[in-house]
N, C-alpha and C positions, 0 to 999 in steps of 0.2 A: 283884881277881881276876876274870877274864872269866867271864861267865855261860855255863853249859853249854847248848848248842844242841840241846835234846832233839828238836826237830822234825826236824832233819836226820837224826838216827839213825833215827827212825821212818820217814821217807821212804825212806831207803836200804833198810831192812828190808822195807818194802812193795814196793819195786821187786824185791828179791831173791825175795820170795814170788811176785810176779806172774810173774817170769821162770821160776821153778820150775814154776808151774802151766802156763805156756805150753809149757814143754819137755815136761811130762808129757802135756799135751793133744796135742802134736805126735807124741810116741811112740805114744800110743793110736791116733791116726788112722792112722799108718803100719802099726801092727800089725793094725788092722781091715782096712785096705786089702789087706795081704798075705794075710790070711785069706780075704777075698772072692775073691782071684785064685787061691787054691790049687786044683789040679786036682780034689781030692776035693770041695771046696765047689762048684766049677763043675759037677761031675757031679751033685751033689744038686740044684742049681738047674735042671738039665735036666729034672727032674721037674716038670711044670706045677703040680701041687698044692703042692709045696714052694716053688716059685718065687713063687706067689701068696701063700702064707702068710708068706714072708719080706718081700715087698715091701709088703703091705697096711699094716702099722703105719707104714711110712715115707711112702707116697704116697697111702694111703687109696683112696677110690673114684674119684679123679681127676675129681670133679664139675666143677670149673672147666674143665679141658681138654675134657671131653665137651661142655660147653655151647658152647665156642668152636668146636670142630670141627663141631658140628651147624650153628651159625650160618654159618660160612664155607663149608661144603659147599653150603648152600642147596638141598639136594636135595628135590624134591617126591615125592609118593607114586608117581609113574610113572618117576622117574629111577633108572637103574641105578647102583650104587656098587660100586667095587672097593676092597677093603681089603688092601693089600699088607703082608706081614709081620704078619698079624692076630693071631698068638699064640693065646690062648685065646678070642678073640672079645670082648674087653672093650669094644670100640667099635662092635660090631654094633648095639647098641641105639640109637645116634644116627641110624640110617637107618630110614625108614618103608617104603621101597619095596624093589625087588629088590636083593639084596646078595650079593656073593661075597667071602669071605675066603680069602686064600692064604698059606701059610707052608710052609717047608721042613721044619719039625719035626713029624713024624708024631704025637708024643704030645700036643703042643699042639693040633694040629688035631683029634685024637680027643676031647680034652676040650671043645673048642669045639662039636663036633657033639653031644656029650652035653648041653651047656647049652641048645642051641637045638633039641633033638629035637622034632619035631612042628610046627616053624615052617617052612612051605614057602618063605617068602620069604628065608630065611637059608641059604646054602650055604657049605660050607667044603671046600677041596681042598688036598692037598699039591702044591706047585708051586715050581719055581725061579723067583724073581722076575726073574732076568736073561734067562730064556727062557720066557716065559709062553705056554701053549697057548691063546692067545686071539687072535681076529681083530683087525685094526687098526680102531680107532674103535668097538669093541664095547661100551664103557661111557661113560656120560654124565659121571661124576665118580669121583674116587678119593681115597684118603687113605693116608698112610704115617705112623704115629704111633710116636714113640720107638723108631725102628729104625736110623736112619742112623749113630748112634754105635756100632753093632755092627760096621760094615763099613769096610773101607779105601776109599780114593778110587775105585779101579777098579771094585770091586763096586758102589759107589753110582752110578757113571756108568752101569753096565749096567742097574741098576734104574730109574733116572730116564729113561733112553732108552726102556725098555719102557713106562713110564708115558706118555711122550709119544706113543708109537705106538698104545697101546690106548685112551687116553682122548680124548673129543671136546671137553670143555668145561673143567672145573676140577679142579685137583689141590691138595689140602691136605696140607701137611707140617708135622709137629710134631717137634721134637727138643730135647734139653737143650743148654745152653751152660755153659761153665766158670764157677764162682763161687768165686774164690780165697779169699774170706773164709768161705765156708760149708763147713766140714769135713763136716757131716752131708749136705750136697748131694753131695759127692764120694763119700761112702759109699753113698748111694743109687745113684749111677751105677755104682759098682764092684760092688754087689750085683746090678746088672742086667747084669753082664758087658760093660759098655761100654768098650772099649779105644780108641775113636776119637772121643772127645768133642772137638769142634772149636770154636775161637773163632768168633764170628758172622761176621766178614769171610770166613773160609775157607768157612763153610757157604754164604754168599751166592754166592761164586765158583763153588763146586762145583755148586750147583743151577742157576745161570745158564748153565752149559755146555749143559744139556739142556732147560731149561724157561724160559718167560717168567715172571718174578716180578712179580706185580702189586702186592703190598704185603707187608710183614712187620712184626712187633712182638713184644716180649717180654712175658711174664706169669709170675706165680708160681703154682705148683701144688704144694701140699704143701710139702716142704722143698727143692724144686728150682726153678730159673729155667728157663723154656722159651721157645722162639721159635716163632712161627707164621708159616709162609710160605703165601701164597695165590698159586697159579700157574696157568698155562694151557699147553697143549701148544705146542711150538715149530714154526712153519711151517704151511703149508696142507696139507690132506688132499686 
């Protein structure tokens, strides 16, 4: 009488359990993604204090990102820095000299002003980044951090063209890239209301239309993979 192959039964059962867990995980991801995109959830996230409270457990203080942005900006105490789509001013602290943060969201700008009240070197203004009320070549350096995935291609082209017009030397861009294996990464992006997360080749192509890309590289920050672009304005002034 042939011996019973217990190992095969256990293996099949293990596979079924694994498949079941994978299916449950997938359904959970989809449910969380839909919740993050719900109009009421997005309205709540439009409150800067709620937004920061939701994101902090996922991305933390973004220490690694801040270190790299400071290094790549290379701004001295006399260099003026423009922070486009500055939000609540999380990256203002990486700049030692004159700083201007612009954002279209009045509530976010209001909170940024509260955070840096009394610091005369830090200014914040509500401004459309595609039509900035700034003179050509009026800033030495600029940054735009974790913003491009909020906007479609045409809006990004407008923002990047303005950066090329306003900035004299260096432009630092940081944004997220898709991570198919990281469901938590996707949740972070969804909670950030990012509907336009692009693969790296598309990001490179979009930026290269308006700026000179000197170098780029990826790095991990919290639960997400980000890409750093170090750029310069296109053409001569």
